[in-house]
FINUKE-478450 format. One record per residue (C-alpha): residue in three letters; x negated, y, z negated. Coordinates in steps of 0.02 Angstrom, whole numbers, padded with zeros to 5 digits, always signed. Last residue first. Example, Ala and Ser with C-alpha at 12.3 -4.5 7.8 and 13.67 -1.06 7.14 Angstrom:
2
Ser-00684-00053-00357Ala-00615-00225-00390
% end
This chain:
286
Unk+00177+06925+01217Unk+00127+07130+01231Unk+00203+07151+01039Unk+00281+07341+01016Unk+00463+07281+01003Unk+00409+07141+00890Unk+00335+07245+00764Unk+00150+07247+00743Unk+00094+07210+00557Unk-00058+07295+00431Unk-00134+07244+00282Unk-00305+07325+00239Unk-00452+07222+00228Unk-00495+07248+00410Unk-00445+07058+00443Unk-00283+07060+00382Unk-00181+07076+00524Unk-00003+07036+00533Unk+00126+06976+00682Unk+00277+06990+00758Unk+00365+07096+00617Unk+00562+07136+00662Unk+00636+07095+00498Unk+00539+07224+00409Unk+00597+07224+00226Unk+00611+07027+00177Unk+00483+07000+00305Unk+00354+07137+00223Unk+00396+07061+00052Unk+00380+06862+00093Unk+00229+06912+00232Unk+00154+07007+00098Unk+00162+06870-00025Unk+00105+06733+00072Unk-00062+06844+00130Unk-00100+06874-00067Unk-00092+06682-00089Unk-00195+06651+00065Unk-00322+06794+00007Unk-00329+06726-00173Unk-00363+06541-00099Unk-00501+06571+00021Unk-00473+06584+00204Unk-00569+06678+00332Unk-00559+06835+00473Unk-00372+06830+00457Unk-00213+06871+00591Unk-00044+06816+00519Unk+00076+06763+00662Unk+00267+06770+00582Unk+00410+06649+00613Unk+00443+06641+00428Unk+00466+06466+00346Unk+00302+06380+00360Unk+00178+06504+00403Unk+00060+06513+00543Unk-00094+06567+00510Unk-00206+06648+00649Unk-00397+06632+00633Unk-00536+06721+00674Unk-00714+06642+00749Unk-00899+06661+00731Unk-01024+06728+00875Unk-01008+06826+01026Unk-00836+06848+01102Unk-00742+06770+00944Unk-00679+06603+00940Unk-00477+06588+00885Unk-00459+06434+00774Unk-00258+06415+00742Unk-00212+06363+00588Unk-00046+06295+00564Unk+00110+06253+00462Unk+00054+06348+00301Unk+00173+06336+00145Unk+00094+06174+00088Unk-00061+06266+00114Unk-00034+06353-00030Unk+00067+06235-00148Unk-00086+06127-00155Unk-00166+06255-00263Unk-00330+06197-00361Unk-00367+06038-00248Unk-00286+06091-00105Unk-00364+06265-00122Unk-00537+06194-00149Unk-00530+06076+00013Unk-00471+06208+00138Unk-00633+06314+00056Unk-00725+06154+00120Unk-00661+06146+00282Unk-00681+06323+00327Unk-00862+06315+00279Unk-00879+06152+00387Unk-00826+06231+00532Unk-00984+06289+00629Unk-01048+06138+00564Unk-00956+06055+00726Unk-00841+05915+00698Unk-00935+05732+00658Unk-00872+05587+00728Unk-00859+05446+00602Unk-00692+05361+00652Unk-00691+05408+00838Unk-00625+05547+00950Unk-00624+05558+01131Unk-00603+05738+01175Unk-00576+05864+01029Unk-00576+06055+01071Unk-00527+06132+00908Unk-00394+06273+00936Unk-00254+06211+00807Unk-00291+06141+00647Unk-00128+06083+00588Unk-00113+06096+00376Unk-00056+05927+00274Unk+00100+05883+00206Unk+00105+05728+00132Unk-00048+05719+00054Unk-00141+05557+00101Unk-00124+05414-00031Unk+00003+05321+00065Unk-00114+05243+00189Unk-00001+05101+00275Unk+00083+05206+00396Unk-00069+05259+00468Unk-00052+05383+00621Unk-00184+05404+00758Unk-00372+05428+00731Unk-00427+05425+00563Unk-00593+05460+00477Unk-00658+05626+00571Unk-00800+05689+00470Unk-00799+05887+00449Unk-00867+05879+00310Unk-00714+05921+00210Unk-00630+05776+00266Unk-00543+05739+00433Unk-00388+05679+00496Unk-00336+05648+00674Unk-00190+05665+00775Unk-00174+05589+00951Unk-00131+05678+01119Unk-00156+05564+01271Unk-00248+05567+01423Unk-00364+05426+01362Unk-00378+05514+01196Unk-00359+05696+01158Unk-00361+05766+01001Unk-00235+05854+00906Unk-00275+05920+00724Unk-00249+05868+00527Unk-00330+05943+00375Unk-00415+05940+00203Unk-00412+05747+00220Unk-00498+05686+00077Unk-00606+05539+00110Unk-00605+05379-00018Unk-00692+05350-00172Unk-00722+05176-00218Unk-00769+05094-00379Unk-00814+04897-00364Unk-00820+04785-00518Unk-00888+04614-00546Unk-00895+04514-00712Unk-00975+04336-00735Unk-01128+04370-00858Unk-01155+04499-00870Unk-01081+04647-00798Unk-01121+04657-00602Unk-01068+04842-00543Unk-01040+04901-00359Unk-01035+05089-00313Unk-00933+05158-00174Unk-00928+05325-00108Unk-00821+05423+00046Unk-00758+05277+00101Unk-00656+05294+00272Unk-00795+05286+00394Unk-00825+05099+00336Unk-01011+05056+00353Unk-01006+05118+00160Unk-00934+04960+00127Unk-01078+04860+00171Unk-01208+04971+00112Unk-01136+04949-00063Unk-01130+04742-00038Unk-01320+04741-00009Unk-01338+04847-00149Unk-01241+04735-00248Unk-01318+04573-00205Unk-01230+04442-00265Unk-01282+04267-00311Unk-01339+04304-00480Unk-01168+04353-00558Unk-01064+04228-00444Unk-01002+04237-00281Unk-00907+04052-00219Unk-00736+04147-00199Unk-00817+04264-00084Unk-00896+04417-00086Unk-00955+04491+00062Unk-00916+04667+00053Unk-00813+04674+00190Unk-00704+04546+00128Unk-00698+04601-00027Unk-00620+04765+00029Unk-00517+04659+00139Unk-00449+04562-00007Unk-00425+04707-00124Unk-00306+04784+00019Unk-00345+04920+00113Unk-00279+05119+00146Unk-00200+05107-00017Unk-00371+05129-00126Unk-00343+05076-00312Unk-00527+05027-00394Unk-00577+04851-00355Unk-00620+04737-00531Unk-00667+04574-00496Unk-00646+04429-00641Unk-00708+04248-00677Unk-00843+04278-00549Unk-00891+04096-00480Unk-01013+04013-00584Unk-01197+04038-00581Unk-01206+04183-00715Unk-01075+04079-00824Unk-01188+03926-00828Unk-01371+03926-00899Unk-01378+04089-00982Unk-01222+04154-01046Unk-01168+03943-01054Unk-01316+03888-01129Unk-01340+04039-01245Unk-01155+03993-01330Unk-01187+03823-01363Unk-01370+03861-01448Unk-01251+03994-01530Unk-01118+03849-01590Unk-01268+03726-01616Unk-01354+03849-01740Unk-01170+03891-01827Unk-01133+03717-01859Unk-01308+03674-01937Unk-01285+03825-02051Unk-01117+03778-02099Unk-01155+03601-02141Unk-01290+03664-02235Unk-01215+03791-02341Unk-01053+03669-02394Unk-01168+03555-02433Unk-01237+03695-02561Unk-01064+03730-02611Unk-01048+03557-02653Unk-01180+03538-02791Unk-01335+03435-02726Unk-01374+03288-02872Unk-01547+03305-02943Unk-01667+03176-02910Unk-01784+03045-03008Unk-01744+03117-03168Unk-01861+03235-03268Unk-01955+03163-03407Unk-01979+03276-03546Unk-02137+03241-03671Unk-02235+03291-03523Unk-02158+03454-03535Unk-02210+03485-03722Unk-02385+03413-03689Unk-02395+03541-03556Unk-02337+03676-03654Unk-02465+03644-03770Unk-02410+03571-03971Unk-02466+03689-04096Unk-02551+03572-04229Unk-02469+03528-04400Unk-02598+03492-04536Unk-02572+03315-04658Unk-02517+03377-04839Unk-02666+03336-04939Unk-02637+03174-05083Unk-02685+03261-05255Unk-02821+03383-05310Unk-02889+03270-05430Unk-02933+03382-05558
% end
């Protein structure tokens, strides 16, 4: 029996054979997005390279684009920069901050100075001037001249300075100090430093109290230390004290007002024993 013609068997075609039948084009055209992305990356790289070149190779060697000096009424910005050695040609790399601080600290009117460089081309100078706590009269060339000093007893101004409006409008006068031939930077005896520090505390926390004081006279004791005589601004009364602080000064001024209104003939008050006592004018030996 003739089986008849046989059908050809199909052989499975492999992956590689199928790939051989598919012909890839020579090149795949890039899309518009891909071209834009490549252009953006190229521009970004060039921009960043330019910024780095400017920041690292150009700007730090150019003159400062900005110089910030904290406000100080006693001296102009130009004078401060000149004292610090900062010129129009100063740059980030050419400026020595320690040398600038040292130069400015040579000025007695400054209590503290900090100089900062901000990369790549900014300079900042932070100045804190000395705070006057009181004034006194000193002898200079045979004449009486006013001097100002801070809580450390350092004289930083000799004579009046109308340009410096940063000073308090009313300062108590400290009398009884012997100051001969004063000069900026001169330091008063250390025994008075606690008094000056208390005056600074009062001037900061309760300046109205010091504004009510016209004069504080220092009276040395026979052996050591000193007492004080306070002269209020609006009362002709002498107040004897052994120390000064905010609470005592507030109480003292209050008692002066009360007693002066009840006893107009009071010559002086004495708070040195802790209990207020007063002397009438007719009983005064002066």
